[in-house]
TORVEX-356938 format. One line per 4 residues: number of its first residue (from 0); for each residue x, y, z of C-alpha. Coordinates in nm, 4 decimals, padded with zeros to 6 digits. Layout:
NUM> X/Y/Z; ...
//
This chain:
0> 14.0074/16.1003/16.9671; 13.9436/15.7344/16.9008; 13.6248/15.5624/17.0139; 13.6699/15.2924/17.2746
4> 13.4471/15.0241/17.4168; 13.4166/14.9029/17.7724; 13.4623/15.1028/18.0871; 13.6989/15.3912/18.1521
8> 14.0554/15.2844/18.2341; 14.0645/15.5381/18.5201; 13.7880/15.3649/18.7192; 13.9060/15.1907/19.0352
12> 13.6749/14.9445/19.2110; 13.6112/15.0102/19.5792; 13.7154/14.7068/19.7810; 13.6091/14.8207/20.1291
16> 13.2820/15.0113/20.1507; 13.3684/15.1282/20.5037; 13.6170/15.3750/20.3572; 13.3311/15.5889/20.2311
20> 13.0505/15.7691/20.4119; 12.8175/15.6655/20.1295; 12.9076/15.3313/19.9682; 13.0137/15.3649/19.6051
24> 13.1090/15.0916/19.3576; 13.4023/15.2770/19.1974; 13.5946/15.6022/19.1957; 13.7825/15.7771/18.9182
28> 14.1586/15.8236/18.9656; 14.3213/16.0129/18.6811; 14.6982/16.0237/18.6179; 14.7199/16.3849/18.7367
32> 14.6243/16.2607/19.0836; 14.2701/16.3895/19.1109; 14.0111/16.1558/19.2576; 13.6427/16.1911/19.1756
36> 13.3378/15.9842/19.2563; 13.1058/15.9875/18.9555; 12.7320/16.0151/19.0124; 12.5312/15.7014/18.9449
40> 12.3854/15.8402/18.6216; 12.7269/15.9596/18.5012; 12.8774/15.6215/18.5795; 12.6088/15.4416/18.3778
44> 12.5899/15.6908/18.0906; 12.9554/15.7938/18.0457; 13.2088/15.5963/18.2487; 13.0852/15.2513/18.1538
48> 13.0458/15.3112/17.7810; 13.1236/15.6527/17.6291; 13.4140/15.7580/17.8494; 13.5977/15.9134/17.5539
52> 13.3396/16.1940/17.5737; 13.4384/16.2707/17.9362; 13.6172/16.6040/17.9740; 13.8439/16.4652/18.2491
56> 13.9424/16.1664/18.0386; 14.0182/16.3845/17.7355; 14.2251/16.6281/17.9447; 14.4278/16.3459/18.0982
60> 14.4908/16.1797/17.7625; 14.5865/16.5110/17.6029; 14.8271/16.5846/17.8884; 14.9879/16.2402/17.8474
64> 15.0107/16.2792/17.4674; 15.1741/16.6208/17.5086; 15.4268/16.4863/17.7581; 15.5354/16.1959/17.5369
68> 15.5111/16.3560/17.1973
//
């Protein structure tokens, strides 16, 4: 797995806070279709910097690599 900088490519900014019971800045939408809302600490600690250590990210990348290779 290669180290990457920046935020996770699966993060989607929330444009309309009224869609959520509790306002959130982003949600995680992986290629397999699952949607997750990361906790504030997870967002700061993992999603915005070390997302290559995220189990969901690794699983999605491995699934994509297996499908194309």
